[in-house]
N, C-alpha and C positions, 0 to 999 in steps of 0.2 A: 504550572509553569508561570507563576505570577512574579512580578518584580516589586518588592516592598520599597517604595521610594524613601521611607524614613530610614531604612537600613543604609541606603545609598548615601543619604545625608550624613549619617553617623560616620560612615567610612570617610567621607570628605573632611569632616571636622576633627576626626580623631586619629590615631594617636601619634601622627607624625606632623607636629606643628609647622616646621619649616616648609614642608611640601604643601601642606594644606593652605598655608598663607600664600605661598607662591601661586598655587592654583586659583585661589580667590582673587589675587591680583590680576591674573590673566583674564579671568571671567569679568571682573569689573572693568578692565581696559576695554575688552571687546563690547561690553555693554554700553560704555560711553560712546564708542564708535557707532553702535547701532542706534542710539538715541538721536544722533545727528544725521542718521541716514534713514532710509526707508525701512519700515517694520512690517511689511506684508507677511502674512502667515500662510503661504501656499503649501502644497504637499512637500514631502521630504525631498530636498534638493541636495546635491552634492557640493562639496567644497571644490575649489579650483584645482587644476592639475598640478600647480606648484605647491610646495610644502611651506612656503613663507606666509605667515599670517598677514592678512590684509583686510580692507574694509568690506564687510559683508552687508549687503543691502537686504538681506532676507533674514528674518528672525530665526527661522528653522536652521538656516546655515550657521548662525551663531551657536545654537545649541549643539549642533553636530560638531563644529570645530572645537568647542569647549570640551566636549566629551573626549575627542581624539587627543587634545592637548593633555587632558587629565591622565589618559593611559600612558602617554609619553612620559609625564612627570613621575608616575608610579614606577615605570620601568627604570628611570634614572635613580630613583630613591631606593629601590629594592635591590639594586645590584644585578647579579646574574639572573637570567630569566628562569633558570631551573628552580629558584626559590619560590616562584609563583605557580609551579605546575601542580595540578590536582593529584591527589593520592589515589591509589587503587582501592576499589571495594573489596570486601572480603570474599572468600571462596564461595560462600553461600549465595552470592549474587551472580554467579557465572551465567545463569539462564534466566535472570530477573526480567519480568514483564510488568511494568507499572499498570495500575488501574484494575488488576484482577486478583486482589487480595481477599479471598473468601472470608477469612477470619475477621478481617477488619470490616468487611461489608456486613457480616452478621452482627458485629458489635455496634454498627451504625444503624441497625434496625431493618436491613433488607432481608426478606425472607420469601418463601414460596417460589424459589428459583431465581429471584432477583439477586441473590448473593453471588451467583455465578456470572452475572452480567458485568459489563464494563462500568466502573464507577471511579472516574478520575477525581471527583470531588473528595473522595476519602483519602487520596494519596497525600501524605504529609510533605512539607517542604524539604526537610532532611538536609544532610550535608552533601555537597557535590563530591562525587568520586567516579572513577573510571572503572567500568566492568572489564575485568581481564578475561582472556580466553582460557578454556580448560588446558590443563598441562599437556594433553595429547593432541591439541588442535593442530591441524595442518591446512594449508592453502588448498581450496577445492580443486579438483581436476578440471581440465579444460573441457569445454563443450565440443562435441556431444558426449564424450566419455563420462563427464561428470553427471550426466542425466541418469546413467545406469549404475554408477559406482560412486559411493561417498565414503568418506573417512568416518569410522565408527566413533572416534573421539570428538567429532564435531557436533554430535547430536546427543541429547540426554536419553539414551535408550539402550537396553541390554537385550540379549537374546531371550532371557526369561520374561522380561517386561514386554517384549514384542509378542510372545506367544500368549501372555495372559491379559493383554490390554484389549478391553472391549471395543475401543475406538479403532484398533488396528485390524481386528479380525473381521472379515467381510463374509460373504455367502458360504454357507456349508462348511464352516471351519472343521467341524467334527468329522466330516466325510472326506475332506481334502487336505488333511494336515501335511501329508507327504508332499503335495504340490506346493503348499505354502512354504515349507522348508526349502524346496527347490527354488522358489521364487526369490527368497531372500537368503542369500548365501553369506553367512557370517564368517568371514576369514579372520585372520589374526587382528587386523586393524581396519578392515573394510566391510561395508555392507553393499552387496551387489543385487541389483534388480534386473532379472532377465527381461530383455526387451519383448519377448514373446509371451510373457506372463503378466499378470496385473490384477485388475479389480476382480474379475471372475476367474476362477482357476482353470477353466477350459480355454482361457486366452482372452485378453482385452480386445484384440482385434476382432474375434468372433462376436464378442459382446457388442462392440460398436456397430458391427455389420448387422447384427440382430435388430438393434434399435432402428437403423436406417430402413431395413426391410419392413418393420412394423409401421414405419411412417409412410410406406408405399414407395420407397426409393430402391434403386438397384443395388447400391452399396453406400458406405459412409462417405465416399468420395463425392457424393451428390448432395451432401449437407449444405454446401454453399449455394447450390442451385436452388435448394428449397428455402433459402433465406436464413439459414442458421449459420451465423458467423461467430456469435459470442455465447459462451456457456458458463453458467454458475454451477460449480460442482460442490455440493454441500457434503461435508464429512468425507474428504477425498481419499482417506486412507494412505496408501503409499504414493498417491499422485500418478499412478500408471495410466488411469483413464485420461487424465488431463494431459499427460505426456504424449499419449497417442493422438489426442485431438490436435495438440500443437503440431505434431508431425504432418497432419493433413490440412494445415494452414487455418485452423480455427483458434480463436482466443478462448482459452479455458482458465477461469479464475477459481481457485480452491478457497473455500472458507470453512473453518471449523472452530469449535469453542477452544478456549484456553485449556491447556493440559500441562501440568507441572512436569510430566515425564511422558515420553512416547508420543510427542506431539505430531499430529498429522501435518500441520502448517510448517513446523520446523523441518520435517523430512522433505516436504515438497519444495520449500525454498532452498534447502541444501542441494536438492537435485537440479536447481536452477529453474524451477517452475513457478508461475505466478500463484501466490497464496497470501492470505492474511487472516488474522483472527477475527471471527464474526460469529455471533450467537443468534439463534432463533429462540429467544426466551420471552422477553418482555418489550423489546424495542425494535424499531425498524433498522434495517441495515443502512449504512451511509452511502446509499446509491439512490439516484432519482428514479421516479417512475419510468416504466418502459426502458429498462436498462439492458435486458438480456433476451436473447432469442430462445434459449433453452435453460431450464433449471433441472439439475440432475441430482437425485438422492439415491444411493445404493446402500440400504440399511444404515442410514446416517444417524439413527438414534433420535430423530425429531418426532415428538408425539403429535402427529398431524390431526389426531382426533380430539385434542384438548383445546381449551381456551375458546370454545364456541366457534372454531373455524378460523380464528384470527391469524394463525400461522399460515394457512393456505391463502388467506387474503393478502398476506405480505408477499407470498410467491406471485399472486396475481398482480400486485403492484409492480413487482420487478419485471414481469414478463411483458414483452411487446405483443401487440395484437397478432394473433395467429401463431404465437409462440407455443412451446411444448414443455410440459412438466413430466419428467421421466422418473418413476418410482420403482425401485427394485427392492423387493422385500418378500421373504417366503410367506406364502398365503395360507399354508397349512403345516401342521406338525402332527406327529402321531397322537392318536386319541388320548385324551387325558392330560396332554402337555399343557402346563401353565403358560409357557411361552406361546404355544399355538393359539390358546384362548386369547391371549393378550393381542396377538397380531390380527386375529379375526375381528376382535372388537374394534381395532383401529381401522381396518379396512371397511367396516360397515358404514360409518359416516362418510368415508371417501367415495362410496358408491352413490351417495345422496347429495352431499354438499356442493360438489362441483357444478351441478346444474344450476344452483342458486347464483353462481357467479359467472354463468355463461361459459363453462367449460364442457367439453364432450370427451368421453372415453373412446379414443379411436382405435385402440389396440390393447390386447392382453395376451401375453405368451409366457407360460411358466409363471415365474414370480415377478415379471416385469409388466408394469402398467404404463400407458402413455395417454395423457390428456392433452387436449389442444384448447388454448384460449380462443375465443370467438374472434373472427375477423369481420363479423357482421355487426354494425352498430345498432341495428334494429333489435338485436337480442335483448338489450338492456331495457328497452321500453316495453317488450312483450313479456317480461317476467311477472311472477305473481307478486302481490303487494307485500307479503311477509318475507320476501327474499332480501338478501343483503342490500342495504341502501347505497345509493351513489354518494360519493364525497362531495362536499361543497367547500369552496375556498381554496387556499394555497396548499400545494403539495410540499410539506416540509419533510425532509428525509435524513436529517443528521441526528440519529439516535433518539428520535421522538418515540413516544409510546405507540405500541401497535394500534392500528386503526380498525374500527369495526365496519368500515365502509370501503367500497371499491372505487377506483378511478375510472370513470366512464369515457365515452367517446368525445366529450366536449373539449378535451385537450387538443392543441394543434399538433402534438407529437403522436396522436393516435393514428398510426399508419401501419397497416398489416405488413409483416415481414415479407410476405409473397409479392407485395407491390413495390418493394424497394429496388433501387438500382442494383443490378448484379455486379457493377464495377466496385472495386475496392475504394475508389474515391467517391465522395458524395457529389450529387448533382447540384446545380445552382438552386433548384427548388428545395432540396433537402437542406442546403446550407442556410437558405433564407428563414428556415424554422428557428435558427439559433442566433439571428441577428443579421447585420449587414454582410453579405458575402464578400464585399470589398475588404472588410477588416480581416476576414479569414485569408484571402489571397495575399494581402499585405504581410500577414504573419508568416505565411508559407515562403514568400520571397525573402523575407528577413532571415529565415533559417537556411535558405539556400545560400544566402550571402555569408551566413555564419560558417557554412561548410567550407567556404573559400578562404576565410581568415582564421578566426581563433579556433574553430573546430578542427580545421586542417592541422593546426598546431598541436592539438591534443591527441588526434588519432594515432600518429606514430608512437606517442608515449604509452597509450593505454592498450591499443590493439595491435601492437607489433607482433609479427609472426617470427619473432626471434627464436632460433633453435635452442633446444634444451642443452644445458651444460652437461658434459659427460658425468655420469654418476649422480645426477640431481633428479629429484622427483618432479620438481617444477622450476621453471626459470625464475631467477630473481626479479623483483620489480625494477623497472616498470614493464617488464616483459611477461608479467602474469596476465590473466585473462579477465574479462568483464563479461558476466553472463546476464546480470540484471542491473538496472538503473532505476533509482527513484528520482523522478523530476518533481521536486518539492513545490513548485509553482508552475504548473503545466500550461497555463494559458489555453491555447487551442490544441495542444498536443504536438506542437511543431518539432520538438526534440525527438519524439517517437517517430514522426515522419522522416526526420533527417537520418536516423539510424536505418530505416527501411531503405531509403535512397542509397545509402552507403553499403546496403546489403550486409549488414552486421548481424551476426547470430546473437542478438541480445533483445530481451524484452524490457519494457519501461512501465513502471507503476506511476501513472499520471495522477499526481495529487493536486486537487483544487482546494486552496484554502477557503474556509467557510465565509470569510469576510471579503473575499474578492468576487468578481463577477463569475457567476456559476456557468462555466462552459463544460462541465462534466458530461451533460447530455450529448454535446457535439463529439467529445472525445469517445464516448461509448458507441455512438452511432458510426464512427469511423472504424470501429472494430478494435480499439485500443483498450487495454485494462485501465481502470481509474477509480478514484474514490474521493469523497469529500473528507476533509480533515481540518481540525483546529490545531494550529501549530503552537498554541499555548498549552497543549496537552501532549502526552507521549503517543507515538504511533502504535497501532495494534499489531505488533510483530515481535519476534524473538530477537535476542542479541545476535549480532554478526550475520545478518541475513541479506545484506545488500553489498554489492561490489563497488558501487559508485553512487554518490549523491550529487545532484545537480540543482541549482536554483538560480533563476534569472529574476532579479528584482525582489526577491522574498525579504531580504533584510530591510530594504527601504519600506516595504509594505508593512512589516511587523513593527517598525519604529513608532508607529502611531497606535499600536495595540497595547494590551496589558501584559505582554510577555516579557520575560527576562531573556536576553540574548544568550547568556551563559547557560541557562536551562536548555535552550534550544541546541546549543553545541554539544552539551553533555548527552542529550538524546540522540543527536546525530552520531556521536561516537559509539553509543550503545548499539545502534542498528547497523553500523558499518563494520564489515569484516576487517581483520588485520591485513594490512597492505592494500586496503581499499582506497579509492580516490574520492575527493570532494572538489567540485568545480562550481565556483560562485561568481556570477557576473552581476555587478551592481555599481552604484555610484561610489566615488572615491572615499568619502567619509565612512560609508558603511563597510567598505572593504577593509579599511585600516582597523576599524573596530573588530572585524572578523579575524584579521591576522593576529591581533592581540589575543583574542580568545583561542585561536588555533594553537598558539604558543603555550597557553596555559594547559591545554589538554594533550600536549606532547605531539602534535601533528607537525610534519614538515610543511612549510608554507612558502609560497612564492607569488608575489604580485606582478602581473604582466600589464604593461601599457600597450594596448593594441595599436597605438599611433593612428587612430582613425578620427581624430579631431573631437572626440566626445569626452565627457567627464567620467565615462564608465571605465572600470578596471576589471581585470580577470584575476581571481585568486585560485590557485591550484594547490591543493593540500593532499598529503598522503598520510594515512594512519600507520604508524610503525607496528611491527610485530613484537610487542612487549608482553612478557608474562610475569614480570615482577618489578 
């Protein structure tokens, strides 16, 4: 998502001479004003609240005002705004996910599994176009009904694909096919997931309770008391295990590799559950060390015995001290079975390697194994010399190569989950690990104030409990629902906390840009889902997977980056479902640019002055339901 400045220059100078000369005159006039004024180059600042050009003392303000003026001139010269709207992509891109083109990756020289990994550097610039929804696409059902029933036309999967997909079939498929068919009822246009069925065909609730009892707990309702609040579910299948964990107040995030059809991530997101594309192949996942209390894998297809244990080392990096790794995989098959031999070969190193990274096998029942990462810092110093070494230096975790070393107890965040505050809010001592606690409380107070002004303005629009119209399957916008929200510049996770205070049934994907201050460890420690991401690249998700996108200050932040703003808006349109909402809060100049781009990608857009004395503006957009 890079912006070639030479292309911009050619656009300015060609092929509309009158407009170009007018634009150059405006820039020249403003430049002369700036020469006689101050030319400090501070960070991106906004233009004034009035729309009349005036003397700007800041050079960055000059550039911003010139860009806005240019968009206004292009609007005047091109006539009706519809002439500038982007075209739709072809039907073949209905489920397009950038950065996961296996053929292009192979041609670029990636092999030995790397061709299945994320490679955004291979993605060509291409021509901007808008991904249209499938012909049979329908607005998802409201929560919680939408958790158990989805429209079959919204996901790329058929009954035959479901039954034949290795990523979809979990334990004992050959023995439990009838139960599988019962779990997923394919009606004429719906896929229904029975709430009492799920990952294991004798019931996901029984499976969850089994894990809790193996950990020495009375039931899975005691997970929180044992320090388990966040779970990374690898290869989540239908998402039923994660759905159950969410129902008992845990944060479960599903990750699975990219799949062109029958995608686990797409199914989970369509059910309104937290999920994103993520691979255990050659790179670290985009989460910092000590991110999760439990990592869960139920026949997830990961070859844990390969790569000299580096995949297990990655799990160790993600686990907090005292955390749990739960592996469910058939340990034996009938004599002579090639599959059984393969599984036994995989489990053999799993019986040996965990000791080298200070894990202990605390329970084994049937095909389920549970290891616990040590909470004793002395374990690392008492290991053998040939064991896995401790890492030295900075913990880089944005798609870096898998590491052959483990993060030891030298980190200030090395706190066993059993020693953590049982409260949902972090203590002052826990906050101090992430910076000045006063900054955190100031952010929290700011979001409480937002609830009283602009957020209170949005809530009636987005979360209205308006009754359905007679004969309609779903109420018309703005009376449709919001199940999930992506906060594209999450800061401290204040938006997520605001939703909780409002008691809204919605989860937030808290995205922390890689070039901003990394507060993702704080967000994850609060029990919120989150991820690092470079907004100059596409986000690892499928089209139409989010109901609402929110960004506070992101556009100003990206103004000094290498990104193209139009690339960003086209990507936002890709991941936003039809009739979904976009809420941007930023400085006036950035908001005006955003409004121009919103018009080009066919969004309805409205700028709101909050009348709070600041130069900030609110831009509310809605994506229309267009199929052609």
